C-alpha beads as a LAMMPS data file, in Angstrom:
LAMMPS data file: protein, C-alpha beads

235 atoms
234 bonds

1 atom types
1 bond types

-500.0 500.0 xlo xhi
-500.0 500.0 ylo yhi
-500.0 500.0 zlo zhi

Masses

1 110.0

Atoms # bond

1 1 1 -444.136 -301.738 14.723
2 1 1 -446.954 -300.517 14.046
3 1 1 -449.233 -298.115 12.182
4 1 1 -450.037 -295.525 15.000
5 1 1 -445.953 -294.873 16.145
6 1 1 -445.165 -294.762 12.154
7 1 1 -447.892 -292.134 12.051
8 1 1 -446.137 -290.504 15.188
9 1 1 -442.798 -290.557 14.011
10 1 1 -443.779 -288.897 11.052
11 1 1 -445.412 -286.188 12.700
12 1 1 -442.579 -285.067 14.920
13 1 1 -440.024 -285.776 11.604
14 1 1 -442.464 -283.446 9.544
15 1 1 -442.993 -280.836 12.464
16 1 1 -439.346 -280.542 13.285
17 1 1 -437.853 -280.915 10.116
18 1 1 -440.430 -279.444 7.151
19 1 1 -442.196 -276.673 8.388
20 1 1 -445.383 -275.245 8.016
21 1 1 -446.182 -273.860 4.417
22 1 1 -449.348 -271.746 3.210
23 1 1 -448.863 -273.231 -0.398
24 1 1 -448.421 -276.635 0.483
25 1 1 -451.266 -276.657 3.011
26 1 1 -453.589 -274.780 0.532
27 1 1 -452.536 -277.616 -2.329
28 1 1 -453.425 -280.628 0.294
29 1 1 -456.788 -278.828 1.404
30 1 1 -457.631 -278.085 -2.480
31 1 1 -456.982 -281.553 -3.505
32 1 1 -459.125 -282.705 -0.376
33 1 1 -462.187 -280.383 -1.360
34 1 1 -462.488 -281.588 -5.258
35 1 1 -462.084 -285.152 -4.086
36 1 1 -458.856 -286.191 -5.673
37 1 1 -457.604 -289.567 -4.387
38 1 1 -455.095 -288.793 -1.256
39 1 1 -452.205 -290.514 -2.454
40 1 1 -449.226 -286.949 -2.676
41 1 1 -445.938 -287.809 -1.450
42 1 1 -445.935 -286.949 1.989
43 1 1 -444.224 -283.814 3.424
44 1 1 -441.162 -285.606 4.660
45 1 1 -441.269 -286.858 1.109
46 1 1 -441.605 -284.170 -0.683
47 1 1 -438.962 -282.094 0.752
48 1 1 -436.740 -284.930 0.078
49 1 1 -437.864 -284.197 -3.576
50 1 1 -437.155 -280.637 -3.329
51 1 1 -433.622 -281.441 -1.876
52 1 1 -432.575 -283.780 -4.253
53 1 1 -433.390 -281.688 -7.121
54 1 1 -430.968 -278.885 -5.633
55 1 1 -428.781 -281.331 -4.686
56 1 1 -428.978 -282.222 -8.541
57 1 1 -428.374 -278.835 -9.350
58 1 1 -431.575 -279.282 -11.656
59 1 1 -432.313 -277.022 -14.260
60 1 1 -435.202 -279.033 -16.238
61 1 1 -437.799 -281.880 -15.016
62 1 1 -439.692 -283.720 -15.444
63 1 1 -442.641 -284.981 -14.056
64 1 1 -445.007 -288.340 -14.982
65 1 1 -448.261 -287.831 -12.746
66 1 1 -449.580 -284.670 -11.483
67 1 1 -452.334 -284.650 -9.096
68 1 1 -453.027 -281.997 -7.616
69 1 1 -449.621 -280.336 -7.992
70 1 1 -448.171 -280.817 -4.395
71 1 1 -444.795 -282.729 -5.908
72 1 1 -444.855 -280.701 -8.586
73 1 1 -444.405 -277.791 -5.836
74 1 1 -441.881 -278.850 -4.377
75 1 1 -440.163 -280.002 -7.082
76 1 1 -440.795 -276.714 -8.869
77 1 1 -439.198 -274.778 -5.642
78 1 1 -436.055 -275.946 -6.376
79 1 1 -435.796 -274.696 -9.675
80 1 1 -433.429 -271.694 -10.429
81 1 1 -435.677 -268.599 -11.783
82 1 1 -434.680 -269.724 -15.269
83 1 1 -436.044 -273.397 -14.798
84 1 1 -438.432 -275.065 -16.136
85 1 1 -440.829 -278.026 -14.936
86 1 1 -442.759 -280.230 -17.432
87 1 1 -445.313 -282.369 -14.990
88 1 1 -447.677 -285.113 -17.353
89 1 1 -451.362 -285.677 -16.038
90 1 1 -454.119 -287.841 -17.803
91 1 1 -457.151 -286.240 -15.749
92 1 1 -458.044 -282.924 -17.034
93 1 1 -459.785 -282.593 -13.593
94 1 1 -456.655 -283.360 -12.056
95 1 1 -454.596 -280.856 -14.285
96 1 1 -457.041 -277.679 -13.414
97 1 1 -456.545 -278.338 -9.675
98 1 1 -452.834 -278.697 -9.651
99 1 1 -452.782 -275.528 -12.161
100 1 1 -454.817 -273.757 -9.695
101 1 1 -452.487 -274.636 -6.603
102 1 1 -449.605 -274.386 -8.719
103 1 1 -450.717 -270.828 -9.452
104 1 1 -451.420 -269.793 -5.684
105 1 1 -447.992 -271.038 -4.980
106 1 1 -446.314 -268.121 -7.503
107 1 1 -445.009 -271.357 -9.890
108 1 1 -446.708 -271.145 -12.796
109 1 1 -443.371 -269.481 -14.606
110 1 1 -441.757 -272.553 -14.373
111 1 1 -444.486 -275.108 -14.361
112 1 1 -446.395 -276.066 -17.970
113 1 1 -448.712 -279.498 -17.336
114 1 1 -449.156 -281.390 -20.707
115 1 1 -452.749 -283.467 -20.456
116 1 1 -453.468 -286.622 -21.843
117 1 1 -451.942 -290.073 -22.096
118 1 1 -448.222 -289.894 -20.282
119 1 1 -447.054 -292.273 -23.091
120 1 1 -448.427 -290.202 -26.110
121 1 1 -446.762 -287.162 -23.995
122 1 1 -443.428 -288.521 -23.592
123 1 1 -443.396 -289.348 -27.040
124 1 1 -443.949 -286.182 -28.570
125 1 1 -441.011 -284.991 -25.815
126 1 1 -438.716 -287.264 -27.745
127 1 1 -440.024 -286.669 -31.157
128 1 1 -439.655 -282.642 -30.665
129 1 1 -435.930 -283.476 -29.602
130 1 1 -436.608 -281.693 -25.948
131 1 1 -433.188 -280.570 -23.816
132 1 1 -432.645 -283.416 -21.652
133 1 1 -434.515 -283.225 -18.113
134 1 1 -431.975 -282.952 -15.034
135 1 1 -434.083 -284.620 -12.867
136 1 1 -436.847 -287.199 -13.747
137 1 1 -439.694 -288.405 -11.406
138 1 1 -441.820 -291.157 -11.961
139 1 1 -445.078 -291.441 -10.075
140 1 1 -448.094 -292.060 -12.206
141 1 1 -450.438 -295.734 -13.002
142 1 1 -447.708 -298.208 -12.138
143 1 1 -448.143 -300.833 -15.033
144 1 1 -446.886 -298.881 -17.052
145 1 1 -442.989 -297.676 -14.927
146 1 1 -441.457 -300.163 -17.507
147 1 1 -442.457 -297.786 -20.245
148 1 1 -442.162 -294.901 -18.518
149 1 1 -438.555 -295.892 -17.282
150 1 1 -437.711 -296.370 -21.407
151 1 1 -438.965 -292.921 -22.283
152 1 1 -437.311 -291.060 -19.500
153 1 1 -433.861 -292.867 -20.874
154 1 1 -434.620 -291.244 -23.931
155 1 1 -434.910 -288.158 -22.523
156 1 1 -432.382 -288.241 -20.148
157 1 1 -428.763 -287.586 -20.028
158 1 1 -425.272 -288.871 -17.903
159 1 1 -425.637 -287.582 -14.529
160 1 1 -429.770 -287.529 -14.385
161 1 1 -431.076 -288.588 -11.668
162 1 1 -434.801 -290.712 -12.238
163 1 1 -437.250 -291.098 -9.449
164 1 1 -439.387 -293.792 -9.155
165 1 1 -442.454 -293.507 -6.144
166 1 1 -444.095 -296.693 -4.521
167 1 1 -441.961 -299.584 -5.550
168 1 1 -442.117 -301.414 -2.198
169 1 1 -446.423 -301.715 -2.546
170 1 1 -446.799 -303.025 1.394
171 1 1 -444.324 -305.790 0.656
172 1 1 -446.166 -307.065 -2.519
173 1 1 -443.154 -306.934 -4.658
174 1 1 -442.072 -310.348 -3.185
175 1 1 -444.755 -312.065 -4.962
176 1 1 -443.400 -313.139 -8.155
177 1 1 -446.690 -314.827 -8.962
178 1 1 -448.781 -311.870 -8.233
179 1 1 -451.594 -311.581 -10.734
180 1 1 -451.441 -307.323 -9.252
181 1 1 -450.857 -305.100 -12.658
182 1 1 -449.492 -302.363 -10.274
183 1 1 -446.843 -305.380 -8.797
184 1 1 -446.041 -306.816 -11.714
185 1 1 -444.896 -303.350 -13.476
186 1 1 -443.188 -302.480 -9.850
187 1 1 -441.236 -305.639 -10.092
188 1 1 -440.206 -305.017 -13.966
189 1 1 -439.727 -301.605 -13.256
190 1 1 -436.990 -302.697 -10.346
191 1 1 -435.278 -305.779 -12.367
192 1 1 -435.142 -302.964 -14.940
193 1 1 -433.421 -300.186 -13.136
194 1 1 -431.146 -303.195 -11.409
195 1 1 -430.162 -304.782 -15.170
196 1 1 -429.699 -301.686 -17.306
197 1 1 -426.095 -300.723 -18.397
198 1 1 -427.013 -297.303 -18.220
199 1 1 -428.585 -296.806 -15.107
200 1 1 -427.077 -297.425 -10.778
201 1 1 -430.027 -297.498 -8.634
202 1 1 -431.166 -298.520 -5.166
203 1 1 -434.415 -298.426 -3.184
204 1 1 -435.309 -297.494 0.247
205 1 1 -438.528 -298.561 2.281
206 1 1 -439.990 -295.974 3.547
207 1 1 -442.966 -296.167 6.863
208 1 1 -445.359 -293.164 8.010
209 1 1 -448.403 -291.786 7.611
210 1 1 -449.234 -293.960 4.345
211 1 1 -447.945 -296.982 5.616
212 1 1 -445.294 -299.279 4.315
213 1 1 -444.490 -298.334 0.668
214 1 1 -440.586 -296.802 -1.150
215 1 1 -439.296 -295.452 -3.507
216 1 1 -436.193 -296.032 -5.952
217 1 1 -433.394 -293.857 -7.125
218 1 1 -431.278 -294.231 -10.279
219 1 1 -428.448 -292.095 -11.687
220 1 1 -428.073 -292.583 -15.945
221 1 1 -424.052 -293.249 -16.618
222 1 1 -421.898 -292.427 -18.978
223 1 1 -422.284 -295.086 -22.397
224 1 1 -418.634 -295.158 -21.842
225 1 1 -418.676 -295.848 -18.148
226 1 1 -417.328 -299.080 -16.478
227 1 1 -418.873 -301.023 -13.982
228 1 1 -417.008 -300.801 -10.263
229 1 1 -417.124 -303.681 -8.306
230 1 1 -417.781 -303.256 -4.555
231 1 1 -414.094 -303.189 -3.936
232 1 1 -413.518 -300.901 -6.028
233 1 1 -412.144 -303.262 -9.064
234 1 1 -413.218 -302.254 -12.514
235 1 1 -414.624 -304.938 -14.859

Bonds

1 1 1 2
2 1 2 3
3 1 3 4
4 1 4 5
5 1 5 6
6 1 6 7
7 1 7 8
8 1 8 9
9 1 9 10
10 1 10 11
11 1 11 12
12 1 12 13
13 1 13 14
14 1 14 15
15 1 15 16
16 1 16 17
17 1 17 18
18 1 18 19
19 1 19 20
20 1 20 21
21 1 21 22
22 1 22 23
23 1 23 24
24 1 24 25
25 1 25 26
26 1 26 27
27 1 27 28
28 1 28 29
29 1 29 30
30 1 30 31
31 1 31 32
32 1 32 33
33 1 33 34
34 1 34 35
35 1 35 36
36 1 36 37
37 1 37 38
38 1 38 39
39 1 39 40
40 1 40 41
41 1 41 42
42 1 42 43
43 1 43 44
44 1 44 45
45 1 45 46
46 1 46 47
47 1 47 48
48 1 48 49
49 1 49 50
50 1 50 51
51 1 51 52
52 1 52 53
53 1 53 54
54 1 54 55
55 1 55 56
56 1 56 57
57 1 57 58
58 1 58 59
59 1 59 60
60 1 60 61
61 1 61 62
62 1 62 63
63 1 63 64
64 1 64 65
65 1 65 66
66 1 66 67
67 1 67 68
68 1 68 69
69 1 69 70
70 1 70 71
71 1 71 72
72 1 72 73
73 1 73 74
74 1 74 75
75 1 75 76
76 1 76 77
77 1 77 78
78 1 78 79
79 1 79 80
80 1 80 81
81 1 81 82
82 1 82 83
83 1 83 84
84 1 84 85
85 1 85 86
86 1 86 87
87 1 87 88
88 1 88 89
89 1 89 90
90 1 90 91
91 1 91 92
92 1 92 93
93 1 93 94
94 1 94 95
95 1 95 96
96 1 96 97
97 1 97 98
98 1 98 99
99 1 99 100
100 1 100 101
101 1 101 102
102 1 102 103
103 1 103 104
104 1 104 105
105 1 105 106
106 1 106 107
107 1 107 108
108 1 108 109
109 1 109 110
110 1 110 111
111 1 111 112
112 1 112 113
113 1 113 114
114 1 114 115
115 1 115 116
116 1 116 117
117 1 117 118
118 1 118 119
119 1 119 120
120 1 120 121
121 1 121 122
122 1 122 123
123 1 123 124
124 1 124 125
125 1 125 126
126 1 126 127
127 1 127 128
128 1 128 129
129 1 129 130
130 1 130 131
131 1 131 132
132 1 132 133
133 1 133 134
134 1 134 135
135 1 135 136
136 1 136 137
137 1 137 138
138 1 138 139
139 1 139 140
140 1 140 141
141 1 141 142
142 1 142 143
143 1 143 144
144 1 144 145
145 1 145 146
146 1 146 147
147 1 147 148
148 1 148 149
149 1 149 150
150 1 150 151
151 1 151 152
152 1 152 153
153 1 153 154
154 1 154 155
155 1 155 156
156 1 156 157
157 1 157 158
158 1 158 159
159 1 159 160
160 1 160 161
161 1 161 162
162 1 162 163
163 1 163 164
164 1 164 165
165 1 165 166
166 1 166 167
167 1 167 168
168 1 168 169
169 1 169 170
170 1 170 171
171 1 171 172
172 1 172 173
173 1 173 174
174 1 174 175
175 1 175 176
176 1 176 177
177 1 177 178
178 1 178 179
179 1 179 180
180 1 180 181
181 1 181 182
182 1 182 183
183 1 183 184
184 1 184 185
185 1 185 186
186 1 186 187
187 1 187 188
188 1 188 189
189 1 189 190
190 1 190 191
191 1 191 192
192 1 192 193
193 1 193 194
194 1 194 195
195 1 195 196
196 1 196 197
197 1 197 198
198 1 198 199
199 1 199 200
200 1 200 201
201 1 201 202
202 1 202 203
203 1 203 204
204 1 204 205
205 1 205 206
206 1 206 207
207 1 207 208
208 1 208 209
209 1 209 210
210 1 210 211
211 1 211 212
212 1 212 213
213 1 213 214
214 1 214 215
215 1 215 216
216 1 216 217
217 1 217 218
218 1 218 219
219 1 219 220
220 1 220 221
221 1 221 222
222 1 222 223
223 1 223 224
224 1 224 225
225 1 225 226
226 1 226 227
227 1 227 228
228 1 228 229
229 1 229 230
230 1 230 231
231 1 231 232
232 1 232 233
233 1 233 234
234 1 234 235
């Protein structure tokens, strides 16, 4: 297995399952023109986010990490006409590019971009007693993922889906001695997903044009929910 093969398979899957889309293609082109880092989710991953939001029946979505709005467009397209997506972005330039991309896609009425520190924005959302979100997508700076997870839980309800991107990091998460802040944050994030009493979670490894990585998926349980073992016994 090698990168060329992964890229070729991803191209085949994208061509077969994720059909050409002018607004998304223009968003990628705009991001490239303005020098944004090429770290958007892939088309297949964007379509997966879209389908998960539809499966969830999401009316309210929170995205932490906007970049140029590529994943924002995928998620917002899953919302009903009365839905709402709030996306948090630190960099004003990124937010400006994203706003133009979202407007070009015809989704500005559904999307609110909040510019500034995500942790501060999350604290304000909580202080304002914001209605819980149905789906929360974490795709910002990885060292803060454990903190983002704690805020996500405060802004969720039983049944909320929480998705974390870039959780494999070319397999570097195996290194418990790593001094890389992104690896440390990701390991801590995964450990908390697995140990938190309010969460049921898993993670999947992915390969493709962007290399070897993966994402984590969790659902918020009812506080009174009891754990089920693999053989169906209740604990």
